[in-house]
C-alpha positions, -999 to +999 in steps of 0.1 A: +795-288+215+762-307+205+731-288+195+713-302+223+736-284+248+724-251+236+692-232+243+667-230+213+675-190+208+711-201+205+706-227+181+683-206+158+711-177+162+738-202+150+718-216+122+708-179+109+745-170+107+754-206+089+727-208+065+708-174+064+677-172+041+681-203+020+660-235+014+685-256+035+665-244+065+637-270+057+667-299+059+678-284+090+641-286+106+640-322+091+669-329+113+651-316+144+622-334+138+641-369+134+660-357+167+627-355+184+613-387+171+646-405+182+639-391+218+600-401+217+613-436+205+637-441+234+611-430+259+586-455+245+613-484+245+622-476+280+584-475+291+579-508+272+608-522+291+595-512+324+560-523+318+574-560+309+598-561+340+566-550+363+537-571+345+555-596+322+537-604+287+499-605+299+493-568+304+474-552+277+498-521+279+527-543+267+509-549+234+500-513+231+535-499+235+550-525+214+528-514+184+536-477+192+573-485+192+570-504+159+549-477+140+574-449+154+605-470+144+589-476+109+583-437+103+619-430+115+635-455+092+615-445+062+622-409+065+658-410+075+663-435+046+647-410+022+669-383+036+702-403+033+694-414-001+690-376-013+722-367+004+740-395-017+720-387-048+716-350-052+741-331-025+773-349-033+771-346-068+761-310-066+791-303-045+812-325-069+802-304-100+809-270-082+845-283-064+858-304-092+871-328-063+884-301-039+869-269-025+889-236-014+913-237-046+932-268-030+951-287-055+936-315-073+941-349-067+940-370-098+943-402-079+907-397-060+881-422-068+854-403-090+826-405-060+850-391-033+849-354-024+875-346+004+872-310+010+889-284+033+863-266+053+867-244+083+845-259+113+840-237+144+875-220+136+894-252+128+904-267+097+888-300+089+882-321+062+848-338+046+849-371+029+820-383+010+831-419+015+829-414+053+791-403+051+784-434+026+801-456+054+778-439+080+748-445+059+755-482+054+762-485+093+727-468+098+710-490+075+722-524+092+715-510+126+679-502+113+674-536+099+687-553+132+663-532+151+632-543+126+643-581+132+644-575+169+610-558+170+595-587+148+608-615+171+593-592+201+558-591+187+561-629+180+570-635+216+543-615+228+519-633+211+535-671+220+535-658+254+572-666+257+598-646+281+608-615+263+627-597+288+660-603+269+646-593+237+636-557+252+670-552+268+685-558+234+661-535+219+668-508+246+704-508+241+700-507+202+679-478+203+703-460+225+730-468+200+711-459+171+700-424+184+737-415+195+749-426+160+722-406+142+725-375+166+761-374+156+756-382+117+731-351+117+753-328+138+782-337+112+760-327+082+750-294+099+785-286+108+806-297+079+782-306+047+757-280+046+780-252+053+799-262+024+768-264+002+759-228+014+796-217+002+797-231-032+760-227-043+740-198-050+708-194-033+687-202-065+709-235-069+702-243-031+664-240-038+665-259-071+685-286-050+658-288-024+633-290-050+652-322-067+654-338-033+616-332-025+606-345-058+614-377-051+594-378-017+562-395-019+531-380-004+532-406+023+568-396+030+560-357+033+529-367+055+552-386+077+575-355+077+546-331+085+534-353+112+569-355+129+570-318+127+538-314+144+549-334+170+585-322+177+587-285+163+571-255+179+546-236+156+572-209+145+595-238+133+569-255+116+556-225+098+592-218+087+596-254+075+566-252+055+575-218+040+609-232+027+589-263+013+567-241-006+597-218-019+615-249-033+582-259-051+570-229-065+548-235-095+535-267-087+502-276-064+519-285-034+501-258-013+469-271-024+479-305-016+490-294+020+453-277+024+435-306+010+455-329+035+447-308+065+481-292+071+469-256+063+442-238+080+427-223+048+415-248+020+422-232-013+391-231-038+387-263-058+380-242-089+412-223-087+430-257-090+440-270-125+445-306-120+460-331-145+444-361-156+447-391-130+472-410-148+488-386-172+528-383-172+556-382-192+576-416-192+613-424-206+601-423-244+577-393-235+546-412-238+518-409-212+504-440-200+471-440-192+435-457-198+425-446-233+395-425-234+367-439-252+360-429-288+339-397-293+306-412-304+290-380-309+296-361-342+288-323-340+280-320-376+254-348-380+241-346-346+243-382-346+264-411-332+294-423-352+297-463-357+330-480-365+333-496-398+365-512-408+383-492-384+369-458-395+344-437-379+311-431-402+283-410-390+250-424-394+221-400-397+193-424-384+165-419-357+152-445-330+119-460-329+108-435-303+112-406-325+084-412-350+106-415-378+103-447-402+140-452-403+155-473-373+190-472-358+212-501-356+210-501-317+173-505-317+171-529-345+196-553-330+181-551-296+143-549-304+142-521-278+138-487-280+161-471-255+152-435-266+115-441-262+120-465-232+098-490-249+106-518-271+089-543-296+080-567-269+083-564-230+115-575-217+109-590-181+128-623-180+165-628-177+162-652-211+149-623-230+175-599-217+204-624-226+189-630-260+191-594-268+224-586-253+237-615-275+221-599-305+238-564-299+273-584-291+268-600-327+261-567-344+288-557-366+279-522-372+287-514-336+320-506-322+329-520-285+323-490-268+288-485-285+280-522-276+288-517-241+269-485-239+239-501-257+237-529-234+238-509-203+213-487-216+192-522-224+196-530-185+185-495-176+155-496-198+146-533-183+153-520-147+128-490-154+101-511-169+103-535-139+100-504-117+067-492-137+054-528-135+056-530-099+046-495-091+078-493-070+088-459-083+058-444-071+049-465-042+050-449-008+080-471+004+111-466-018+124-494-038+153-516-024+184-516-042+188-541-070+224-558-076+214-587-097+223-591-133+186-591-146+173-558-131+207-539-130+218-511-153+242-487-162+234-452-175+259-424-174+267-433-211+234-439-228+225-425-263+226-390-269+193-391-287+173-402-255+152-377-239+162-367-205+148-386-176+163-365-149+132-347-138+119-382-125+144-380-095+118-392-068+136-423-055+158-419-025+190-443-019+182-477+002+199-460+031+213-426+037+245-422+062+257-387+072+282-370+096+268-353+125+284-321+141+309-345+161+322-359+127+306-393+134+288-409+107+251-419+115+222-433+097+194-408+085+173-429+066+166-467+059+142-481+034+137-511+054+129-495+088+104-470+073+071-479+065+066-448+042+089-424+026+085-388+039+082-369+007+080-335+025+117-342+038+139-323+017+169-336+034+171-368+019+182-367-017+164-383-045+177-399-077+163-415-108+164-450-115+190-449-139+212-431-114+207-458-086+212-486-109+246-500-109+271-499-138+296-526-149+333-522-160+330-554-183+299-544-198+279-576-213+296-598-185+282-578-157+306-590-132+330-564-123+312-532-109+324-497-125+321-478-158+342-481-190+367-459-174+373-474-141+364-505-120+349-494-088+321-502-065+309-468-060+292-438-075+302-402-070+276-374-060+280-344-080+288-318-055+267-289-075+239-309-091+237-338-066+234-365-096+252-397-095+280-405-117+303-433-117+334-411-123+341-378-135+346-390-171+313-404-172+302-371-161+322-353-192+310-379-215+274-372-207+281-335-209+291-341-246+255-355-253+228-329-267+206-327-235+189-295-222+200-302-184+235-304-188+256-307-157+285-289-147+321-305-149+326-327-116+350-313-093+368-344-081+382-322-050+349-312-041+330-348-038+318-354-003+294-383-008+294-416-026+269-443-035+279-480-028+267-502-058+266-531-036+239-523-011+227-488-026+237-469+004+244-429+002+272-421+024+304-396+031+331-405+007+356-429+021+375-461+010+347-486+020+309-486+027+298-479+062+265-499+059+272-529+086+253-552+062+274-546+032+306-562+019+331-551+041+356-549+010+370-515+000+352-499-030+386-503-049+420-517-046+432-480-046+414-450-034+424-413-028+403-392-007+418-361-022+410-369-059+380-391-050+396-415-074+386-454-071+405-480-093+401-516-088+421-526-119+445-550-106+472-544-133+473-508-122+496-492-097+485-458-089+503-430-065+491-396-054+516-367-065+516-340-038+529-316-064+506-323-092+480-331-066+464-360-086+467-396-089+490-411-116+500-447-129+532-458-116+549-472-083+553-438-067+578-410-064+614-422-057+604-457-071+598-452-107+591-415-111+601-381-096+586-350-102+602-321-116+596-288-100+604-269-132+583-288-158+556-294-129+552-329-142+561-365-131+591-379-150+604-414-154+636-420-133+647-441-164+647-407-185+683-396-184+680-372-212+649-352-198+649-317-210+629-292-187+606-269-200+589-247-172+553-255-166+555-278-200+519-291-194+502-259-183+500-248-219+481-259-251+489-286-274+508-267-303+488-286-328+451-287-318+455-260-290+436-280-265+448-279-229+471-305-217+474-304-180+437-313-180+437-335-209+422-370-210+444-379-241+479-394-241+508-371-243+540-374-263+571-359-252+595-345-276+635-346-277+634-309-267+609-312-239+579-299-257+549-320-253+518-326-275+492-352-278+499-385-290+472-383-318+484-349-328+519-360-330+509-391-352+491-367-376+522-343-375+548-367-385+527-383-412+529-349-429+568-354-430+572-327-403+602-338-380+609-306-360+592-291-329+563-266-340+574-246-312+612-246-311+621-260-344+644-286-328+645-324-341+616-340-323+637-373-322+672-388-326+679-380-363+711-397-367+699-426-389+679-400-410+709-378-412+731-406-424+709-413-453+711-376-461+749-379-462+746-406-485+725-389-508+747-357-509+776-383-519+757-398-547+744-365-561+773-341-565+765-305-574+769-289-609+802-270-619+785-235-613+775-245-576+809-262-565+820-231-550+791-219-534+790-217-496+757-212-477+758-192-443+734-213-419+719-214-387+714-249-370+682-251-351+695-279-332+727-267-317+717-229-321+752-222-339+759-204-369+785-214-396+796-218-432+789-252-452+791-263-488+758-257-505+736-288-516+700-289-527+697-321-506+706-299-474+729-279-454+748-300-428+757-281-396+796-281-390+793-283-354+769-311-345+762-325-378+725-319-380+706-311-412+681-292-394+694-257-404+679-228-418+699-208-448+707-173-440+723-163-474+749-176-501+784-166-511+808-176-538+842-189-523+868-172-546 
């Protein structure tokens, strides 16, 4: 009897008897979500057919129903495809590893195909057989039906737009929806009565939890959001809560619960300070190298309290002063630009575009400045010119606020100005060009607009004020000034610091400014607490979103990719970014289940191509074994070792330059040392031991295979008799008599 022929209480009791308290309950609830979604799909298709039969194509309800049917179908297809792939990729291999081809002690059939598992299992008191090939054929049939349904819906939409008769199309869609639902109902029922009991029988509770964790590790944040939406629509509150409990059980040690809260799926939002987010694009690849935009060089040297300049590829500290310091010496920056950025003045007033371009060319051609310093200096120069123009016109202190400038000659970047510059934060007297805010109903409304106000109300404390440098746009491409952003990211907005209210182009710009010797340093910018952004195109301060709410502004998004949870905006066309719901940060890559998966034990995203991945629990939560800096929040590239441990790439390079080839934590070889060990074999053969040592035997412990044994002593090295490694430790010697 089908599960739809029983009451909810009977179904729950039966499941409790079959599966008990294990993570498979999450999959069973997912089945219920799919069943409910299929029922709603059939209702929508029936309503669409009825509407077309009665009103034809002209009724507006037809187009709305078609969009609802297509949207619901896409969600069902996406979730069921992920579910079927997990069954083929994880559940059957797990059973095969436990049964060896047959369960219940049945004799093994050597003629079976390696991917086939016919197993004997008791189903409702009767003996039955479960065949993997049967499930794979079902998946192939279902995929064909899904594709045909997709084609019919595309033809239906084209027919509605063209105004042709679509009654036959709707009839075909109705028939196919009914057939697809029956097929999926039967498939899900067969999984629950045949496959899942077999998993419970042969796997322990912890193994089932790991299995569900592996399945969920390939679900993207979009897929999980779709599943949660289906759960809200089709499950009662108790079943929803139970489903979430088992999902979190399979993902213990990750940040999945925080993602649920920040995405609105849980009532209580965890404190942002409790989260320990990783870098936006830090992850372990196949070769163990984290792919990410490199952090700019650390331009400030604590020992000299001065910036470092790159000379012949090496950083050299220059203890010089700026023109504004009263010192007779001049720094290369001021000398090349002719403008003292520290004092806010120059050798001459720079007010024209021609003079500005001349100074920029002088900075670019200065061989003593590195690329990052050139970009920073140019941005600081633009900021200086911008402030000079404000002082000249009196706009900064006028009753009416200054309109936001976006042209090249009066734009500026400021979050990474010279460290020796005195702070101008106290002069935060200018509002944004307009200010949008959410009202009590959650609607965005205009609070302040410089164009409509004759005089700025200085006594109004609800309108934020900023310095000219904060309001000035910054550029990702430095001297060109064509791409808005900062040295770290291309984007068209700035983030408002949740604590101080200051504007930074990105959180790394805030960190870079925090490293400078300023008296009024900001706290670290909490990416999860950002609620407002400033559009650098029009200067409007507004609630954080993916595009500007100002109707007069460019309707384009702030960036190609935006994440509301991380407040990450990235407009780099060469970057593919996804949000990992288990790390709760955005990372470089196509997505979970496409080119990466999340390892629940390591709590890290791992390349699907990494077939030799070694799990180390919470591998990124600790510190680098070389420099002892944290790695989960590090902006430095990471390097994974063969043993599974991780260190910074720069630390790894320094470590191996010292002829170190073993992990500093577990002492295993850091890479495949086969070629190196072959060279040692040749050295041993070419250098025979003296007669006095020919009978000397060494008792050794191999640090690669963790085995002990005996081998012939040699001063070149003692080779492990088990794995052939020379990464051994000598425990003692004895004479072979």
